[in-house]
Each structure stands twice: as structure tokens, then as C-alpha cells.
C-alpha positions in Angstrom: 11.4 183.2 199.8 13.6 183.9 203.0 17.4 184.0 202.5 19.1 181.0 204.3 20.6 181.9 207.6 24.3 182.2 208.0 26.3 179.1 209.3 27.9 179.9 212.3 31.6 178.5 213.3 34.3 179.5 215.3 32.8 182.5 216.2 32.5 183.8 212.6 29.1 183.7 210.3 29.5 182.4 206.8 26.6 183.9 204.5 24.5 181.9 202.5 26.0 181.5 198.8 29.7 182.1 200.1 32.8 180.3 201.2 35.4 181.2 203.6 38.4 179.7 205.6 38.1 179.7 209.5 41.2 179.5 211.5 40.2 177.6 214.8 42.9 178.2 217.5 44.3 174.9 219.0 47.6 175.8 220.9 50.7 176.9 220.2 54.2 175.9 219.7 57.0 175.6 222.3 58.1 179.0 220.8 54.7 180.7 221.1 54.1 180.2 217.4 50.2 179.8 217.1 48.8 176.6 215.8 45.4 176.6 214.4 43.3 174.0 212.8 41.9 175.8 209.5 38.3 174.7 208.3 37.1 175.7 204.6 33.2 176.1 204.9 31.0 176.3 201.5 27.6 177.4 202.6 25.1 176.9 199.8 22.3 179.3 199.0 19.5 176.6 199.2 18.9 174.1 202.2 20.7 170.8 202.1 22.8 168.3 204.2 25.6 169.4 206.1 28.9 167.1 205.7 32.4 167.3 206.6 35.2 166.0 205.0 38.6 165.6 207.3 42.4 164.4 206.5 45.3 164.7 208.2 43.8 163.3 211.5 47.5 161.5 211.4 49.7 164.0 210.4 51.8 161.9 208.1 49.2 160.7 206.0 49.2 163.2 203.1 46.7 161.7 200.6 43.9 163.0 202.0 45.2 166.5 202.0 45.9 165.9 198.4 42.3 164.9 197.9 40.6 167.5 199.7 42.9 170.0 197.9 41.4 168.6 194.4 37.9 168.9 196.2 38.1 172.3 196.8 39.1 173.1 193.3 36.1 171.4 191.7 33.8 173.4 189.9 30.5 171.6 191.0 31.2 173.1 194.4 29.9 176.5 192.9 26.3 175.3 193.0 26.3 173.4 196.0 23.3 173.0 198.1 23.6 172.6 201.8 26.9 172.9 203.5 30.2 171.7 203.2 33.1 171.6 205.6 36.4 170.6 204.9 39.2 170.3 207.3 42.6 169.5 205.2 44.6 169.0 208.3 43.2 168.0 211.7 46.5 167.5 213.5 48.7 170.1 212.4 51.3 169.2 214.9 51.8 165.8 213.2 51.8 167.5 209.7 54.7 170.0 210.9 56.4 167.4 212.1 55.5 164.6 209.4 54.4 162.2 212.1 51.3 160.2 212.7 51.3 161.4 216.2 50.9 164.5 218.4 54.1 165.9 220.2 53.3 163.9 223.3 53.3 160.9 221.2 49.5 160.5 221.5 47.3 159.0 218.6 44.6 161.7 217.8 42.6 158.8 216.5 42.6 157.0 219.8 42.0 160.2 221.9 38.1 161.1 221.0 36.0 162.5 222.6 38.6 164.1 224.3 37.8 167.1 226.8 38.3 170.7 226.9 40.9 170.4 229.9 42.8 167.4 228.9 45.9 166.9 227.2 46.8 168.3 223.8 45.2 165.3 221.8 41.9 165.5 224.1 41.8 169.1 223.6 42.1 168.8 219.9 39.9 165.6 219.8 37.0 167.7 221.8 37.3 170.8 219.4 37.2 169.0 216.2 34.0 167.3 217.5 32.4 170.4 219.0 33.2 172.8 216.2 33.1 170.4 213.3 31.5 166.9 213.7 28.6 168.3 215.9 27.2 170.6 212.8 27.3 167.7 210.1 24.7 165.0 209.4 27.6 162.9 207.7 31.6 162.5 207.6 33.9 161.4 205.3 37.4 161.1 207.3 40.4 160.4 204.7 43.5 158.3 205.8 46.2 156.0 204.1 48.5 153.5 205.5 50.9 153.9 208.4 54.7 155.0 206.8 56.5 151.9 205.1 53.1 150.2 204.3 50.3 151.3 201.5 46.6 150.4 201.2 44.4 149.7 198.0 41.4 152.0 198.0 39.0 151.2 200.3 36.0 152.2 202.7 35.4 151.0 206.1 32.1 150.7 207.6 30.8 149.6 211.0 28.9 146.1 211.4 25.2 146.4 211.2 25.0 149.8 209.9 22.8 149.5 206.6 22.8 153.5 206.0 26.5 153.9 205.7 27.2 150.5 204.1 24.7 152.1 200.9 26.6 155.3 201.0 30.0 153.1 200.9 28.4 151.7 197.6 27.8 154.9 196.3 31.3 156.1 197.1 32.5 153.2 194.6 35.8 152.5 196.1 37.1 148.9 194.8 36.9 147.5 198.4 34.4 148.0 201.3 35.7 146.6 204.7 33.5 145.8 207.4 35.5 147.3 210.4 34.3 147.4 214.2 34.7 150.9 215.7 37.8 151.2 217.8 37.6 152.7 221.4 39.0 156.4 221.4 38.3 156.5 217.3 36.7 159.6 215.7 34.0 157.5 213.9 32.9 156.2 217.3 32.9 159.6 218.9 31.0 160.8 215.7 28.6 158.0 215.9 27.5 158.8 219.5 27.0 162.4 218.4 24.6 160.8 215.7 26.9 161.9 212.9 27.7 158.6 211.1 31.3 158.7 209.2 32.6 156.9 206.1 36.6 156.0 206.6 38.4 156.1 203.4 41.7 154.7 203.3 44.5 154.5 200.3 48.1 154.9 199.6 51.0 155.0 201.8 52.2 157.5 204.7 54.2 160.5 203.5 53.6 159.8 199.8 51.0 160.7 196.7 49.6 157.9 195.2 47.3 158.9 191.7 45.2 155.8 192.3 44.0 156.7 195.4 43.8 160.3 194.9 41.6 159.9 192.0 39.4 157.0 193.7 39.1 159.3 196.8 37.9 162.4 195.3 35.7 160.7 192.8 34.0 158.8 196.0 33.5 161.9 197.7 31.9 163.8 194.6 29.5 161.0 193.9 28.5 160.8 197.7 27.5 164.7 197.5 25.7 164.4 194.2 23.7 161.1 196.0 22.7 163.4 198.8 21.6 166.3 196.2 24.3 168.5 197.2 25.7 169.0 193.8 24.5 168.0 190.3 25.7 164.8 188.7 27.3 166.3 185.6 30.6 164.8 184.7 31.2 162.6 187.7 31.3 158.9 186.1 29.5 156.2 188.3 31.8 153.3 189.5 32.0 150.7 186.7 31.9 147.9 189.0 30.3 147.1 192.4 32.7 147.3 195.2 33.9 144.1 196.9 32.4 143.6 200.3 34.9 141.8 202.6 33.4 141.1 206.0 36.7 140.2 207.6 40.7 140.4 207.1 43.8 139.0 208.2 47.4 140.4 208.5 49.9 137.8 207.5 53.3 138.4 209.2 57.0 137.9 208.7 57.7 134.3 209.7 61.3 135.6 210.8 63.7 138.7 210.6 65.5 139.5 207.5 64.6 140.9 203.9 61.3 141.0 202.7 60.5 140.8 198.9 56.7 141.0 197.7 55.7 139.2 194.6 52.3 140.5 194.8 50.9 144.0 194.8 47.9 145.6 196.7 44.6 145.1 194.9 45.5 141.7 193.8 43.5 138.6 194.0 45.2 135.5 195.2 43.8 131.8 195.7 44.8 129.8 198.8 48.2 128.7 198.7 49.7 131.1 196.4 53.0 132.6 197.1 53.0 136.3 198.1 56.4 136.9 199.2 59.3 135.8 201.1 61.4 136.6 204.0 65.4 135.8 203.9 68.5 136.2 205.9 70.9 138.8 204.5 73.4 135.8 203.6 70.3 133.9 201.3 71.1 130.8 203.5 67.5 130.6 204.7 64.4 131.9 203.0 60.8 131.3 204.2 57.9 131.7 201.8 54.3 133.6 203.1 51.5 131.9 201.5 47.9 133.1 201.4 45.5 131.1 204.1 42.4 131.8 202.1 41.0 133.5 198.6 41.2 137.1 198.9 42.3 140.5 198.0 45.6 142.1 199.2 44.2 145.4 200.5 47.3 146.5 202.2 51.0 145.5 202.1 54.5 146.4 203.7 56.8 148.5 201.2 59.6 148.4 203.7 61.8 145.4 202.7 63.7 145.3 205.9 61.4 143.3 208.9 61.6 142.0 212.0 59.9 138.8 213.1 56.6 139.3 213.5 56.1 142.3 211.4 53.0 142.7 209.5 53.5 142.3 205.8 50.3 141.6 203.8 46.6 142.6 204.7 44.4 139.8 203.1 40.7 140.5 203.0 38.2 137.5 202.5 36.1 137.6 199.3 33.0 135.3 198.9 33.6 134.5 195.2 36.8 134.6 193.2 35.3 134.6 189.8 32.9 137.8 190.9 35.7 139.3 192.4 38.1 139.1 189.4 35.5 140.7 187.2 34.6 143.7 189.6 38.4 144.5 190.1 39.1 144.2 186.7 36.6 147.1 186.2 37.8 148.8 188.9 41.5 148.6 187.8 40.4 149.8 184.5 38.6 153.0 185.4 41.2 153.9 188.0 44.2 153.4 185.8 42.8 154.6 182.4 39.5 155.8 181.9 38.5 159.4 182.6 36.6 159.3 186.1 34.9 162.7 185.3 35.3 165.4 182.6 37.4 167.8 184.1 36.0 170.8 182.4 33.0 170.2 184.3 34.7 169.3 187.8 38.2 170.6 188.2 
């Protein structure tokens, strides 16, 4: 049987049955310190799918970096079929500065597909597409909420994409959100290249969150197993079907002042339930925030100081309160208490 060809990336060749970190030059800081984007490639001995997993597209979203760290330690990857490309930090500039953005204040996830001779954001986007995305069959992009907000673990998929919707079910996060592709996003540019991407959201900017880390790691391993890239030993299936939410709405602060949240992310609420309130610093005026429909809180603000119009609760619509209640109970139990995998097998 002929040996599988090596995998080429960044001018290097990774032989079949080996793994290597390749540093892709991006630019340099103003003091000439070089900046690279590091990609860890695991090139299996046997043929299979090629998948990329990326984190840190926004430099302050560190939960994805922690998920990637745990993924790279998984013993199941020693017997990987196909090729896995893992980029822990796409936006090194933002990570160094603990910022969502690049030094020129551009949002990398609104700069795709980019160009070789454009702005720093355009060049980085172009390099990521050509060196990483173009090689892959499928991608998983890891995100968290922006700073001062938190997201309950969720996967976002494009409308009318049954293949990725099925893969989102396999991922097994508590929530699947139908989310249109935004102009300039990695998901949109990758789709145009023929590489569909699952977008995972969980946790808060500049913070670790154990529930979101566990859900993200388990979801990636489930996807790799479904693609026959790793064995299924030690990976627990999701106890409940994810809740599919076709639409959502941000509820906003009715006035400026001090925000108090009475409900948490992942909570099911009925129409009219009081979710929180905003009051002035003197306690003379207080306005409650009520749920306009039955739904699940998939994101919320964690900063108690708000201006009028600030987004404070992200509420996703549900088809059935009773069904959602049973499913969310199963997810909560699995994420909080039960072992999601045998650590001797996976980590």
C-alpha cells in the first residue's frame, strides 16, 4: 500500500503519521518583533477528511484557545485519520493587546476574504483563507461573547444548510441558532471557497468558563468521530437533542443606570417573566425588563453599569416550552455533573 503523501503548508511538508507546528509569518510589531500565526497540523497515516479548528479570531475571546489546548492533548488524535489543522490564535495582535480588534481597530471577522496587498486585517484574512481554509473540507470556528457579556454554549448555522445543521446536531451543544452569514465574515468567505464552517459560541471575553470549555471540546470530538477521523471510545453522546432556535432578539436597557440580572444564561423563560431591572444610582427610578415571548436566554450582559439602549439579554425563540425544559435539564446535568468522556481515553 503506497504511503500517504505529506501535507504541505507554509512551505513545509508534514509527513503522514506525524504532527508539527508551523509558524506562518504575518507581519511585525512597530519595534520589528515578528508576529506569526501558528498552525498545528496532525496528518494521519490514512486518508480521511481535512478539518480546521480555529480560535482567537477576536483576540479577547480566550475560551476557544483553552478548548484548543485541551483538544491537542486528546489521546484520540494519536490515531487520527485524515488531517486536522488547529490554529489556537488567529489574531495574535488582538491577543497580545487583550483586544477584540487589530491595531488599526478593524474587526478581523468583518475583513474576509481580504487581499494580499490590503490593510493588516485584509492581509491576515487572506493568509488564513489561502493557507488554512482552502485546504479543509469543514471548519469549526470557536468564539465567545464580547467583553462584559456571556453566551450560553451554542452553535450557529446558516439558514438552508442541511449538511451543517446535521453536523450541529452531532456537535451536541445545548442550543443551535439559525444565524445569517454576515458580510466580511470568515463563515461567509469559507462558504464561498466551498468549506462550510460551524461557529461555536460560549462564555465571556477575557474569561475562562468550564461549562463552555467542556461543551466545546466534547462537540469537536463528536464531529471528528462522525467524520470517521477518530474512534468513538470514551466520547459521550449528547444526552438531549439541541434546541433549535430559528430567531432571537436582543432586549435593551430602557434607561441608563445600574443593571441587575434576575435570570442566568441558559434559563428558560415565559412571556412576561421579569428578567432583570435597571435603576438610577439613587434608587428613585427602577424599570423592569420583561420577556416578550417564551424563549431561552442565550446571552446576557454581565456589566452592571449600562447606558440606555445597551443590549442586556439575548433571548432566543423556542417552539415548545415543555420540550425545551426537558432537553435543557438533560444538557445542564451533563455539562455540570456527569463525565462527558473518560479522561483516561481522551485527555
